[in-house]
N, CA and C atoms of all chains as a GROMACS GRO file, in nm:
protein
  585
    1MET      N    1  -0.761  -1.206   2.178
    1MET     CA    2  -0.796  -1.168   2.043
    1MET      C    3  -0.858  -1.011   2.000
    2VAL      N    4  -0.786  -0.984   1.906
    2VAL     CA    5  -0.847  -0.815   1.877
    2VAL      C    6  -0.979  -0.851   1.754
    3PRO      N    7  -1.064  -0.750   1.792
    3PRO     CA    8  -1.190  -0.803   1.660
    3PRO      C    9  -1.161  -0.756   1.587
    4GLU      N   10  -1.259  -0.829   1.470
    4GLU     CA   11  -1.212  -0.793   1.332
    4GLU      C   12  -1.249  -0.673   1.290
    5SER      N   13  -1.335  -0.592   1.406
    5SER     CA   14  -1.380  -0.438   1.330
    5SER      C   15  -1.302  -0.363   1.327
    6TRP      N   16  -1.204  -0.397   1.456
    6TRP     CA   17  -1.062  -0.315   1.472
    6TRP      C   18  -0.981  -0.297   1.377
    7TYR      N   19  -0.960  -0.433   1.280
    7TYR     CA   20  -0.867  -0.447   1.158
    7TYR      C   21  -0.914  -0.318   1.009
    8LEU      N   22  -1.116  -0.356   1.040
    8LEU     CA   23  -1.160  -0.272   0.919
    8LEU      C   24  -1.130  -0.171   0.963
    9THR      N   25  -1.155  -0.079   1.074
    9THR     CA   26  -1.147   0.008   1.127
    9THR      C   27  -1.016   0.120   1.086
   10LEU      N   28  -0.882   0.066   1.108
   10LEU     CA   29  -0.778   0.066   1.074
   10LEU      C   30  -0.746   0.081   0.927
   11SER      N   31  -0.828   0.001   0.876
   11SER     CA   32  -0.793   0.006   0.669
   11SER      C   33  -0.886   0.110   0.631
   12ALA      N   34  -1.016   0.149   0.734
   12ALA     CA   35  -1.062   0.263   0.700
   12ALA      C   36  -0.990   0.422   0.689
   13VAL      N   37  -0.914   0.414   0.794
   13VAL     CA   38  -0.869   0.505   0.851
   13VAL      C   39  -0.751   0.568   0.770
   14LEU      N   40  -0.653   0.472   0.770
   14LEU     CA   41  -0.550   0.437   0.649
   14LEU      C   42  -0.560   0.493   0.507
   15PHE      N   43  -0.744   0.488   0.460
   15PHE     CA   44  -0.752   0.468   0.347
   15PHE      C   45  -0.821   0.637   0.346
   16ALA      N   46  -0.837   0.649   0.423
   16ALA     CA   47  -0.920   0.804   0.468
   16ALA      C   48  -0.778   0.888   0.451
   17ILE      N   49  -0.693   0.882   0.564
   17ILE     CA   50  -0.530   0.965   0.527
   17ILE      C   51  -0.511   0.926   0.368
   18GLY      N   52  -0.500   0.871   0.295
   18GLY     CA   53  -0.449   0.844   0.168
   18GLY      C   54  -0.505   0.898   0.085
   19VAL      N   55  -0.664   0.917   0.106
   19VAL     CA   56  -0.741   0.971  -0.004
   19VAL      C   57  -0.713   1.191   0.023
   20VAL      N   58  -0.699   1.174   0.130
   20VAL     CA   59  -0.680   1.345   0.169
   20VAL      C   60  -0.506   1.365   0.189
   21GLY      N   61  -0.415   1.246   0.148
   21GLY     CA   62  -0.296   1.273   0.102
   21GLY      C   63  -0.304   1.300  -0.071
   22VAL      N   64  -0.397   1.265  -0.147
   22VAL     CA   65  -0.408   1.216  -0.250
   22VAL      C   66  -0.454   1.384  -0.284
   23ILE      N   67  -0.496   1.469  -0.210
   23ILE     CA   68  -0.583   1.608  -0.221
   23ILE      C   69  -0.448   1.682  -0.208
   24VAL      N   70  -0.385   1.678  -0.130
   24VAL     CA   71  -0.328   1.783  -0.010
   24VAL      C   72  -0.194   1.807  -0.093
   25ARG      N   73  -0.166   1.723  -0.131
   25ARG     CA   74  -0.043   1.671  -0.215
   25ARG      C   75   0.008   1.722  -0.380
   26ARG      N   76   0.139   1.781  -0.424
   26ARG     CA   77   0.091   1.828  -0.553
   26ARG      C   78   0.240   1.730  -0.622
   27ASN      N   79   0.283   1.666  -0.580
   27ASN     CA   80   0.392   1.614  -0.634
   27ASN      C   81   0.340   1.441  -0.701
   28PRO      N   82   0.333   1.463  -0.813
   28PRO     CA   83   0.231   1.297  -0.871
   28PRO      C   84   0.337   1.172  -0.839
   29LEU      N   85   0.476   1.189  -0.849
   29LEU     CA   86   0.543   1.016  -0.746
   29LEU      C   87   0.482   1.057  -0.672
   30VAL      N   88   0.466   1.131  -0.552
   30VAL     CA   89   0.440   1.089  -0.383
   30VAL      C   90   0.303   1.028  -0.409
   31ILE      N   91   0.227   1.114  -0.511
   31ILE     CA   92   0.075   1.065  -0.468
   31ILE      C   93   0.092   0.949  -0.544
   32MET      N   94  -0.332  -0.843   2.609
   32MET     CA   95  -0.193  -0.809   2.534
   32MET      C   96  -0.166  -0.789   2.444
   33GLY      N   97  -0.268  -0.898   2.342
   33GLY     CA   98  -0.318  -0.842   2.229
   33GLY      C   99  -0.360  -0.714   2.170
   34ALA      N  100  -0.434  -0.662   2.223
   34ALA     CA  101  -0.523  -0.597   2.188
   34ALA      C  102  -0.417  -0.423   2.225
   35VAL      N  103  -0.300  -0.457   2.326
   35VAL     CA  104  -0.221  -0.305   2.337
   35VAL      C  105  -0.097  -0.341   2.201
   36ALA      N  106  -0.087  -0.415   2.189
   36ALA     CA  107   0.029  -0.456   2.061
   36ALA      C  108  -0.079  -0.430   1.935
   37PHE      N  109  -0.181  -0.405   1.920
   37PHE     CA  110  -0.254  -0.399   1.800
   37PHE      C  111  -0.260  -0.242   1.802
   38VAL      N  112  -0.283  -0.195   1.963
   38VAL     CA  113  -0.313  -0.054   1.917
   38VAL      C  114  -0.121   0.032   1.888
   39ILE      N  115  -0.080  -0.021   1.973
   39ILE     CA  116   0.074   0.043   1.957
   39ILE      C  117   0.102   0.027   1.774
   40ILE      N  118   0.035  -0.075   1.708
   40ILE     CA  119   0.094  -0.100   1.568
   40ILE      C  120   0.025  -0.031   1.494
   41ALA      N  121  -0.083  -0.039   1.538
   41ALA     CA  122  -0.196   0.088   1.445
   41ALA      C  123  -0.146   0.232   1.489
   42GLY      N  124  -0.114   0.253   1.598
   42GLY     CA  125  -0.053   0.458   1.618
   42GLY      C  126   0.060   0.379   1.523
   43ILE      N  127   0.152   0.335   1.493
   43ILE     CA  128   0.271   0.365   1.431
   43ILE      C  129   0.223   0.377   1.244
   44ALA      N  130   0.142   0.272   1.216
   44ALA     CA  131   0.054   0.272   1.081
   44ALA      C  132  -0.020   0.466   1.076
   45VAL      N  133  -0.097   0.471   1.138
   45VAL     CA  134  -0.136   0.599   1.188
   45VAL      C  135  -0.040   0.760   1.127
   46GLY      N  136   0.077   0.700   1.279
   46GLY     CA  137   0.116   0.798   1.251
   46GLY      C  138   0.226   0.812   1.137
   47SER      N  139   0.295   0.714   1.067
   47SER     CA  140   0.355   0.718   0.932
   47SER      C  141   0.275   0.786   0.818
   48ALA      N  142   0.138   0.738   0.827
   48ALA     CA  143   0.037   0.758   0.729
   48ALA      C  144   0.043   0.914   0.742
   49LEU      N  145   0.020   0.940   0.840
   49LEU     CA  146  -0.007   1.138   0.868
   49LEU      C  147   0.140   1.174   0.800
   50GLY      N  148   0.243   1.097   0.820
   50GLY     CA  149   0.398   1.191   0.801
   50GLY      C  150   0.394   1.178   0.642
   51LEU      N  151   0.372   1.062   0.566
   51LEU     CA  152   0.396   1.062   0.456
   51LEU      C  153   0.298   1.172   0.410
   52ALA      N  154   0.122   1.160   0.417
   52ALA     CA  155   0.036   1.261   0.354
   52ALA      C  156   0.116   1.382   0.413
   53PHE      N  157   0.150   1.482   0.498
   53PHE     CA  158   0.178   1.596   0.521
   53PHE      C  159   0.309   1.639   0.503
   54LYS      N  160   0.449   1.549   0.505
   54LYS     CA  161   0.550   1.620   0.492
   54LYS      C  162   0.611   1.673   0.354
   55ARG      N  163   0.654   1.769   0.328
   55ARG     CA  164   0.651   1.848   0.202
   55ARG      C  165   0.790   1.783   0.158
   56ASN      N  166   0.898   1.709   0.188
   56ASN     CA  167   0.978   1.653   0.173
   56ASN      C  168   0.968   1.548   0.118
   57ALA      N  169   0.990   1.488  -0.025
   57ALA     CA  170   0.966   1.393  -0.108
   57ALA      C  171   1.016   1.244  -0.004
   58ILE      N  172   1.150   1.281   0.012
   58ILE     CA  173   1.253   1.204   0.052
   58ILE      C  174   1.198   1.140   0.203
   59HIS      N  175   1.126   1.226   0.255
   59HIS     CA  176   1.095   1.203   0.391
   59HIS      C  177   0.978   1.117   0.390
   60ALA      N  178   0.891   1.152   0.358
   60ALA     CA  179   0.712   1.058   0.304
   60ALA      C  180   0.764   0.959   0.239
   61ALA      N  181   0.889   0.924   0.171
   61ALA     CA  182   0.922   0.826   0.112
   61ALA      C  183   0.930   0.695   0.245
   62LEU      N  184   1.062   0.749   0.330
   62LEU     CA  185   1.078   0.654   0.442
   62LEU      C  186   0.959   0.668   0.529
   63PHE      N  187   0.853   0.722   0.537
   63PHE     CA  188   0.762   0.749   0.622
   63PHE      C  189   0.689   0.614   0.546
   64LEU      N  190   0.649   0.644   0.416
   64LEU     CA  191   0.614   0.533   0.377
   64LEU      C  192   0.661   0.391   0.392
   65VAL      N  193   0.800   0.350   0.380
   65VAL     CA  194   0.837   0.224   0.484
   65VAL      C  195   0.809   0.157   0.531
   66VAL      N  196   0.767   0.317   0.660
   66VAL     CA  197   0.749   0.199   0.834
   66VAL      C  198   0.562   0.182   0.824
   67ASN      N  199   0.531   0.272   0.783
   67ASN     CA  200   0.415   0.232   0.756
   67ASN      C  201   0.370   0.076   0.704
   68LEU      N  202   0.450   0.074   0.530
   68LEU     CA  203   0.428  -0.061   0.480
   68LEU      C  204   0.514  -0.200   0.598
   69GLY      N  205   0.576  -0.141   0.714
   69GLY     CA  206   0.610  -0.226   0.781
   69GLY      C  207   0.525  -0.260   0.906
   70ALA      N  208   0.505  -0.147   0.919
   70ALA     CA  209   0.353  -0.193   1.060
   70ALA      C  210   0.228  -0.275   0.958
   71VAL      N  211   0.214  -0.235   0.881
   71VAL     CA  212   0.091  -0.347   0.800
   71VAL      C  213   0.163  -0.401   0.775
   72ALA      N  214   0.271  -0.524   0.762
   72ALA     CA  215   0.326  -0.624   0.751
   72ALA      C  216   0.308  -0.709   0.889
   73VAL      N  217   0.314  -0.622   0.964
   73VAL     CA  218   0.300  -0.653   1.138
   73VAL      C  219   0.163  -0.693   1.164
   74LEU      N  220   0.047  -0.636   1.134
   74LEU     CA  221  -0.064  -0.634   1.163
   74LEU      C  222  -0.074  -0.779   1.081
   75TYR      N  223  -0.030  -0.814   0.921
   75TYR     CA  224  -0.119  -0.933   0.862
   75TYR      C  225  -0.025  -1.052   0.945
   76LEU      N  226   0.057  -1.003   0.989
   76LEU     CA  227   0.160  -1.157   1.071
   76LEU      C  228   0.035  -1.169   1.214
   77THR      N  229   0.002  -1.053   1.284
   77THR     CA  230  -0.083  -1.075   1.377
   77THR      C  231  -0.212  -1.148   1.317
   78LEU      N  232  -0.226  -1.129   1.191
   78LEU     CA  233  -0.351  -1.208   1.128
   78LEU      C  234  -0.312  -1.371   1.094
   79GLY      N  235  -0.203  -1.416   1.126
   79GLY     CA  236  -0.195  -1.548   1.077
   79GLY      C  237  -0.121  -1.548   0.930
   80ALA      N  238  -0.170  -1.432   0.827
   80ALA     CA  239  -0.078  -1.401   0.680
   80ALA      C  240   0.072  -1.374   0.701
   81GLN      N  241   0.115  -1.502   0.731
   81GLN     CA  242   0.262  -1.492   0.716
   81GLN      C  243   0.287  -1.456   0.611
   82PHE      N  244   0.296  -1.541   0.534
   82PHE     CA  245   0.337  -1.522   0.318
   82PHE      C  246   0.297  -1.369   0.250
   83LEU      N  247   0.212  -1.343   0.338
   83LEU     CA  248   0.175  -1.172   0.265
   83LEU      C  249   0.249  -1.134   0.376
   84ALA      N  250   0.281  -1.090   0.480
   84ALA     CA  251   0.375  -1.006   0.568
   84ALA      C  252   0.505  -0.988   0.489
   85VAL      N  253   0.566  -1.136   0.503
   85VAL     CA  254   0.692  -1.131   0.388
   85VAL      C  255   0.719  -1.097   0.291
   86ALA      N  256   0.584  -1.098   0.233
   86ALA     CA  257   0.591  -1.085   0.025
   86ALA      C  258   0.598  -0.884   0.068
   87GLN      N  259   0.508  -0.844   0.164
   87GLN     CA  260   0.488  -0.705   0.192
   87GLN      C  261   0.617  -0.652   0.219
   88ILE      N  262   0.686  -0.696   0.267
   88ILE     CA  263   0.801  -0.649   0.314
   88ILE      C  264   0.891  -0.688   0.199
   89ALA      N  265   0.913  -0.819   0.131
   89ALA     CA  266   1.026  -0.845   0.004
   89ALA      C  267   0.994  -0.718  -0.096
   90VAL      N  268   0.857  -0.717  -0.140
   90VAL     CA  269   0.788  -0.670  -0.296
   90VAL      C  270   0.803  -0.495  -0.254
   91TYR      N  271   0.682  -0.503  -0.153
   91TYR     CA  272   0.657  -0.320  -0.109
   91TYR      C  273   0.784  -0.270  -0.035
   92ALA      N  274   0.836  -0.285   0.074
   92ALA     CA  275   0.866  -0.199   0.168
   92ALA      C  276   1.061  -0.194   0.091
   93GLY      N  277   1.061  -0.355   0.060
   93GLY     CA  278   1.218  -0.377  -0.003
   93GLY      C  279   1.218  -0.321  -0.172
   94ALA      N  280   1.172  -0.379  -0.284
   94ALA     CA  281   1.171  -0.355  -0.429
   94ALA      C  282   1.148  -0.237  -0.455
   95ILE      N  283   0.988  -0.221  -0.432
   95ILE     CA  284   0.925  -0.088  -0.508
   95ILE      C  285   0.980   0.027  -0.400
   96MET      N  286   1.022   0.042  -0.285
   96MET     CA  287   1.066   0.173  -0.231
   96MET      C  288   1.151   0.159  -0.229
   97VAL      N  289   1.269   0.123  -0.306
   97VAL     CA  290   1.436   0.131  -0.342
   97VAL      C  291   1.386   0.194  -0.491
   98LEU      N  292   1.299   0.150  -0.538
   98LEU     CA  293   1.258   0.200  -0.686
   98LEU      C  294   1.244   0.345  -0.685
   99PHE      N  295   1.124   0.376  -0.584
   99PHE     CA  296   1.068   0.520  -0.582
   99PHE      C  297   1.207   0.573  -0.503
  100LEU      N  298   1.331   0.518  -0.390
  100LEU     CA  299   1.375   0.653  -0.334
  100LEU      C  300   1.460   0.657  -0.463
  101PHE      N  301   1.532   0.575  -0.572
  101PHE     CA  302   1.598   0.571  -0.659
  101PHE      C  303   1.513   0.700  -0.749
  102ALA      N  304   1.408   0.683  -0.792
  102ALA     CA  305   1.318   0.788  -0.879
  102ALA      C  306   1.326   0.940  -0.801
  103ILE      N  307   1.266   0.907  -0.682
  103ILE     CA  308   1.289   1.075  -0.589
  103ILE      C  309   1.417   1.165  -0.605
  104PHE      N  310   1.521   1.038  -0.588
  104PHE     CA  311   1.638   1.120  -0.559
  104PHE      C  312   1.715   1.148  -0.738
  105VAL      N  313   1.647   1.109  -0.833
  105VAL     CA  314   1.686   1.137  -0.974
  105VAL      C  315   1.628   1.235  -0.974
  106LEU      N  316   1.463   1.254  -0.985
  106LEU     CA  317   1.415   1.322  -1.033
  106LEU      C  318   1.341   1.472  -0.919
  107ILE      N  319   1.345   1.467  -0.813
  107ILE     CA  320   1.340   1.574  -0.718
  107ILE      C  321   1.435   1.575  -0.621
  108PRO      N  322   1.590   1.613  -0.601
  108PRO     CA  323   1.640   1.580  -0.513
  108PRO      C  324   1.638   1.676  -0.442
  109GLY      N  325   1.526   1.637  -0.286
  109GLY     CA  326   1.530   1.736  -0.152
  109GLY      C  327   1.448   1.856  -0.224
  110LYS      N  328   1.366   1.852  -0.311
  110LYS     CA  329   1.275   1.956  -0.355
  110LYS      C  330   1.142   1.975  -0.291
  111GLU      N  331   1.119   2.096  -0.249
  111GLU     CA  332   0.997   2.086  -0.183
  111GLU      C  333   0.859   2.137  -0.252
  112GLU      N  334   0.710   2.120  -0.234
  112GLU     CA  335   0.630   2.127  -0.346
  112GLU      C  336   0.564   2.301  -0.215
  113THR      N  337   0.652   2.385  -0.379
  113THR     CA  338   0.553   2.498  -0.408
  113THR      C  339   0.548   2.556  -0.480
  114GLY      N  340   0.485   2.688  -0.447
  114GLY     CA  341   0.435   2.736  -0.601
  114GLY      C  342   0.295   2.728  -0.625
  115PRO      N  343   0.183   2.784  -0.738
  115PRO     CA  344   0.068   2.743  -0.741
  115PRO      C  345   0.078   2.590  -0.816
  116ASP      N  346  -0.057   2.492  -0.811
  116ASP     CA  347  -0.106   2.396  -0.805
  116ASP      C  348  -0.154   2.362  -0.954
  117PRO      N  349  -0.098   2.343  -1.052
  117PRO     CA  350  -0.171   2.353  -1.187
  117PRO      C  351  -0.235   2.210  -1.183
  118ARG      N  352  -0.287   2.109  -1.100
  118ARG     CA  353  -0.390   2.048  -1.150
  118ARG      C  354  -0.465   2.043  -1.034
  119ARG      N  355  -0.540   2.113  -1.010
  119ARG     CA  356  -0.590   2.157  -0.824
  119ARG      C  357  -0.751   2.146  -0.866
  120SER      N  358  -0.812   2.159  -0.972
  120SER     CA  359  -0.945   2.141  -1.024
  120SER      C  360  -0.927   1.988  -1.050
  121TYR      N  361  -0.854   1.895  -1.104
  121TYR     CA  362  -0.846   1.715  -1.116
  121TYR      C  363  -0.865   1.707  -0.941
  122ARG      N  364  -0.802   1.753  -0.864
  122ARG     CA  365  -0.761   1.668  -0.710
  122ARG      C  366  -0.903   1.702  -0.658
  123ILE      N  367  -1.008   1.804  -0.719
  123ILE     CA  368  -1.129   1.776  -0.594
  123ILE      C  369  -1.152   1.664  -0.639
  124LEU      N  370  -1.139   1.618  -0.734
  124LEU     CA  371  -1.219   1.508  -0.781
  124LEU      C  372  -1.201   1.326  -0.666
  125ALA      N  373  -1.061   1.441  -0.573
  125ALA     CA  374  -1.035   1.266  -0.514
  125ALA      C  375  -1.157   1.238  -0.406
  126LEU      N  376  -1.177   1.340  -0.361
  126LEU     CA  377  -1.317   1.366  -0.256
  126LEU      C  378  -1.382   1.244  -0.315
  127PRO      N  379  -1.466   1.246  -0.354
  127PRO     CA  380  -1.610   1.246  -0.437
  127PRO      C  381  -1.560   1.032  -0.454
  128VAL      N  382  -1.475   1.035  -0.532
  128VAL     CA  383  -1.462   0.876  -0.576
  128VAL      C  384  -1.361   0.849  -0.439
  129GLY      N  385  -1.319   0.932  -0.377
  129GLY     CA  386  -1.260   0.839  -0.200
  129GLY      C  387  -1.362   0.795  -0.161
  130GLY      N  388  -1.446   0.885  -0.136
  130GLY     CA  389  -1.627   0.860  -0.071
  130GLY      C  390  -1.653   0.715  -0.118
  131ALA      N  391  -1.678   0.746  -0.258
  131ALA     CA  392  -1.761   0.609  -0.307
  131ALA      C  393  -1.652   0.478  -0.285
  132LEU      N  394  -1.507   0.471  -0.277
  132LEU     CA  395  -1.456   0.390  -0.228
  132LEU      C  396  -1.442   0.363  -0.078
  133LEU      N  397  -1.480   0.433  -0.021
  133LEU     CA  398  -1.488   0.415   0.138
  133LEU      C  399  -1.638   0.322   0.161
  134ALA      N  400  -1.718   0.376   0.094
  134ALA     CA  401  -1.885   0.325   0.120
  134ALA      C  402  -1.867   0.215   0.133
  135PRO      N  403  -1.827   0.094   0.090
  135PRO     CA  404  -1.808  -0.056   0.092
  135PRO      C  405  -1.741  -0.083   0.162
  136LEU      N  406  -1.617   0.006   0.198
  136LEU     CA  407  -1.553  -0.031   0.363
  136LEU      C  408  -1.664  -0.053   0.480
  137ALA      N  409  -1.759   0.044   0.465
  137ALA     CA  410  -1.825   0.116   0.607
  137ALA      C  411  -1.877   0.040   0.566
  138ILE      N  412  -1.986  -0.028   0.446
  138ILE     CA  413  -2.060  -0.156   0.437
  138ILE      C  414  -1.989  -0.292   0.555
  139VAL      N  415  -1.901  -0.293   0.507
  139VAL     CA  416  -1.845  -0.482   0.594
  139VAL      C  417  -1.818  -0.408   0.705
  140LEU      N  418  -1.800  -0.289   0.722
  140LEU     CA  419  -1.737  -0.280   0.887
  140LEU      C  420  -1.862  -0.262   1.000
  141ALA      N  421  -1.964  -0.215   0.886
  141ALA     CA  422  -2.107  -0.226   1.001
  141ALA      C  423  -2.113  -0.346   0.980
  142ALA      N  424  -2.104  -0.462   0.913
  142ALA     CA  425  -2.202  -0.598   0.926
  142ALA      C  426  -2.063  -0.692   0.977
  143ALA      N  427  -1.985  -0.608   1.001
  143ALA     CA  428  -1.836  -0.731   1.089
  143ALA      C  429  -1.904  -0.758   1.231
  144PRO      N  430  -1.866  -0.918   1.201
  144PRO     CA  431  -1.877  -0.951   1.369
  144PRO      C  432  -1.773  -0.858   1.500
  145ARG      N  433  -1.861  -0.893   1.564
  145ARG     CA  434  -1.771  -0.795   1.696
  145ARG      C  435  -1.720  -0.834   1.765
  146GLY      N  436  -1.660  -1.038   1.729
  146GLY     CA  437  -1.565  -1.094   1.800
  146GLY      C  438  -1.464  -1.088   1.775
  147PRO      N  439  -1.360  -1.209   1.850
  147PRO     CA  440  -1.166  -1.140   1.757
  147PRO      C  441  -1.225  -1.224   1.653
  148ALA      N  442  -1.079  -1.197   1.568
  148ALA     CA  443  -1.092  -1.172   1.418
  148ALA      C  444  -1.080  -1.359   1.430
  149PRO      N  445  -1.030  -1.476   1.371
  149PRO     CA  446  -1.076  -1.583   1.323
  149PRO      C  447  -0.890  -1.618   1.284
  150PRO      N  448  -0.831  -1.688   1.315
  150PRO     CA  449  -0.686  -1.768   1.287
  150PRO      C  450  -0.627  -1.734   1.152
  151ALA      N  451  -0.585  -1.774   1.039
  151ALA     CA  452  -0.509  -1.799   0.983
  151ALA      C  453  -0.651  -1.949   0.883
  152ALA      N  454  -0.651  -1.886   0.787
  152ALA     CA  455  -0.741  -2.029   0.667
  152ALA      C  456  -0.667  -2.161   0.690
  153ALA      N  457  -0.561  -2.166   0.661
  153ALA     CA  458  -0.477  -2.284   0.679
  153ALA      C  459  -0.358  -2.292   0.731
  154PRO      N  460  -0.340  -2.407   0.823
  154PRO     CA  461  -0.216  -2.386   0.918
  154PRO      C  462  -0.097  -2.404   0.823
  155ASP      N  463  -0.071  -2.409   0.663
  155ASP     CA  464  -0.002  -2.428   0.621
  155ASP      C  465  -0.021  -2.366   0.521
  156GLY      N  466  -0.065  -2.237   0.552
  156GLY     CA  467  -0.018  -2.134   0.426
  156GLY      C  468   0.035  -2.094   0.306
  157VAL      N  469   0.180  -2.098   0.345
  157VAL     CA  470   0.268  -2.100   0.220
  157VAL      C  471   0.259  -2.194   0.118
  158GLU      N  472   0.231  -2.325   0.183
  158GLU     CA  473   0.240  -2.428   0.059
  158GLU      C  474   0.098  -2.405  -0.007
  159SER      N  475  -0.001  -2.397   0.084
  159SER     CA  476  -0.145  -2.428  -0.008
  159SER      C  477  -0.153  -2.312  -0.124
  160ILE      N  478  -0.100  -2.158  -0.058
  160ILE     CA  479  -0.016  -2.103  -0.180
  160ILE      C  480   0.038  -2.155  -0.299
  161ALA      N  481   0.102  -2.219  -0.292
  161ALA     CA  482   0.195  -2.270  -0.399
  161ALA      C  483   0.138  -2.356  -0.430
  162ARG      N  484   0.026  -2.468  -0.380
  162ARG     CA  485   0.004  -2.588  -0.413
  162ARG      C  486  -0.116  -2.493  -0.537
  163LEU      N  487  -0.182  -2.445  -0.502
  163LEU     CA  488  -0.282  -2.324  -0.586
  163LEU      C  489  -0.258  -2.254  -0.735
  164LEU      N  490  -0.109  -2.220  -0.690
  164LEU     CA  491  -0.047  -2.126  -0.794
  164LEU      C  492  -0.039  -2.218  -0.880
  165PHE      N  493   0.059  -2.341  -0.871
  165PHE     CA  494   0.110  -2.438  -1.000
  165PHE      C  495   0.004  -2.495  -0.988
  166THR      N  496  -0.156  -2.541  -0.977
  166THR     CA  497  -0.231  -2.632  -1.059
  166THR      C  498  -0.367  -2.547  -1.043
  167ASP      N  499  -0.436  -2.482  -0.957
  167ASP     CA  500  -0.575  -2.423  -1.023
  167ASP      C  501  -0.554  -2.301  -1.044
  168TYR      N  502  -0.424  -2.228  -1.064
  168TYR     CA  503  -0.436  -2.124  -1.057
  168TYR      C  504  -0.293  -2.090  -1.187
  169LEU      N  505  -0.295  -2.186  -1.258
  169LEU     CA  506  -0.143  -2.176  -1.327
  169LEU      C  507  -0.132  -2.086  -1.445
  170PHE      N  508  -0.243  -2.118  -1.544
  170PHE     CA  509  -0.273  -2.023  -1.680
  170PHE      C  510  -0.247  -1.879  -1.610
  171PRO      N  511  -0.388  -1.816  -1.489
  171PRO     CA  512  -0.340  -1.681  -1.476
  171PRO      C  513  -0.236  -1.621  -1.382
  172PHE      N  514  -0.120  -1.741  -1.369
  172PHE     CA  515  -0.004  -1.711  -1.283
  172PHE      C  516   0.111  -1.700  -1.398
  173GLU      N  517   0.122  -1.760  -1.526
  173GLU     CA  518   0.174  -1.767  -1.637
  173GLU      C  519   0.100  -1.629  -1.710
  174VAL      N  520   0.017  -1.592  -1.711
  174VAL     CA  521  -0.034  -1.494  -1.842
  174VAL      C  522  -0.005  -1.350  -1.738
  175THR      N  523   0.012  -1.409  -1.619
  175THR     CA  524   0.110  -1.285  -1.526
  175THR      C  525   0.220  -1.210  -1.604
  176SER      N  526   0.300  -1.356  -1.576
  176SER     CA  527   0.464  -1.341  -1.582
  176SER      C  528   0.457  -1.322  -1.774
  177VAL      N  529   0.369  -1.314  -1.888
  177VAL     CA  530   0.378  -1.262  -2.025
  177VAL      C  531   0.368  -1.117  -1.992
  178LEU      N  532   0.212  -1.126  -1.907
  178LEU     CA  533   0.223  -0.949  -1.864
  178LEU      C  534   0.344  -0.862  -1.840
  179LEU      N  535   0.417  -0.905  -1.751
  179LEU     CA  536   0.535  -0.857  -1.723
  179LEU      C  537   0.621  -0.859  -1.775
  180LEU      N  538   0.649  -0.973  -1.904
  180LEU     CA  539   0.780  -0.986  -1.960
  180LEU      C  540   0.741  -0.874  -2.077
  181ALA      N  541   0.639  -0.827  -2.124
  181ALA     CA  542   0.528  -0.744  -2.226
  181ALA      C  543   0.589  -0.582  -2.186
  182ALA      N  544   0.552  -0.579  -2.044
  182ALA     CA  545   0.617  -0.441  -2.021
  182ALA      C  546   0.765  -0.378  -1.984
  183MET      N  547   0.825  -0.513  -1.971
  183MET     CA  548   0.975  -0.486  -1.983
  183MET      C  549   1.012  -0.444  -2.083
  184VAL      N  550   0.964  -0.549  -2.187
  184VAL     CA  551   0.993  -0.528  -2.357
  184VAL      C  552   0.984  -0.377  -2.374
  185GLY      N  553   0.865  -0.315  -2.345
  185GLY     CA  554   0.811  -0.203  -2.327
  185GLY      C  555   0.882  -0.103  -2.290
  186VAL      N  556   0.979  -0.157  -2.182
  186VAL     CA  557   1.056  -0.045  -2.089
  186VAL      C  558   1.157  -0.002  -2.162
  187LEU      N  559   1.220  -0.128  -2.250
  187LEU     CA  560   1.354  -0.106  -2.266
  187LEU      C  561   1.304  -0.050  -2.423
  188LEU      N  562   1.206  -0.068  -2.498
  188LEU     CA  563   1.195  -0.008  -2.655
  188LEU      C  564   1.212   0.169  -2.563
  189LEU      N  565   1.094   0.204  -2.454
  189LEU     CA  566   1.087   0.345  -2.434
  189LEU      C  567   1.222   0.380  -2.436
  190SER      N  568   1.294   0.331  -2.336
  190SER     CA  569   1.437   0.412  -2.283
  190SER      C  570   1.576   0.410  -2.411
  191ARG      N  571   1.520   0.312  -2.491
  191ARG     CA  572   1.611   0.301  -2.620
  191ARG      C  573   1.675   0.462  -2.654
  192ARG      N  574   1.797   0.486  -2.670
  192ARG     CA  575   1.761   0.616  -2.735
  192ARG      C  576   1.766   0.591  -2.925
  193ARG      N  577   1.708   0.737  -2.927
  193ARG     CA  578   1.691   0.653  -3.082
  193ARG      C  579   1.828   0.719  -3.153
  194GLU      N  580   1.847   0.622  -3.233
  194GLU     CA  581   1.974   0.656  -3.318
  194GLU      C  582   1.918   0.711  -3.462
  195GLY      N  583   2.076   0.791  -3.472
  195GLY     CA  584   2.074   0.827  -3.637
  195GLY      C  585   1.996   1.007  -3.612
   0.00000   0.00000   0.00000
């Protein structure tokens, strides 16, 4: 079984990538 | 075995998210988003949330992504992002706002139990959701349908060609 904290860590990483994407992308449709 | 599968799926999710964030071509980015949504749906399956996984595939990876791709093809076919950024000052706000939104997740992560994830809350998840949706949550469900109907009427009015 996978620990619950692994899922939370993955979600935090994906969220952080999303924030970076909002910062670096210019196209509003992609954002 | 479960940990290995999780690492593989998580790697696909993170890799596709990076591709989505950094690919200059909007169509490629949208296709990376499809992969990402699929990987997240598989993660839902590993948590025993079958309904959520199917909804993720059908609604997001299916319907909404088709709409996204259609909009990209119509509005920016094959165009890459070049030139000066007109909204650079506003975009800087994304960092503090993102940090503020990430803080609660970090708190939950710090307090999370270190043991394995619990199985699905109910063995018959889809049936339970359907029963709750049409009994205890019938009013919010119907209000949502009215909201969607209002949105559809609004789209029809906005897209109607002006006569005369």
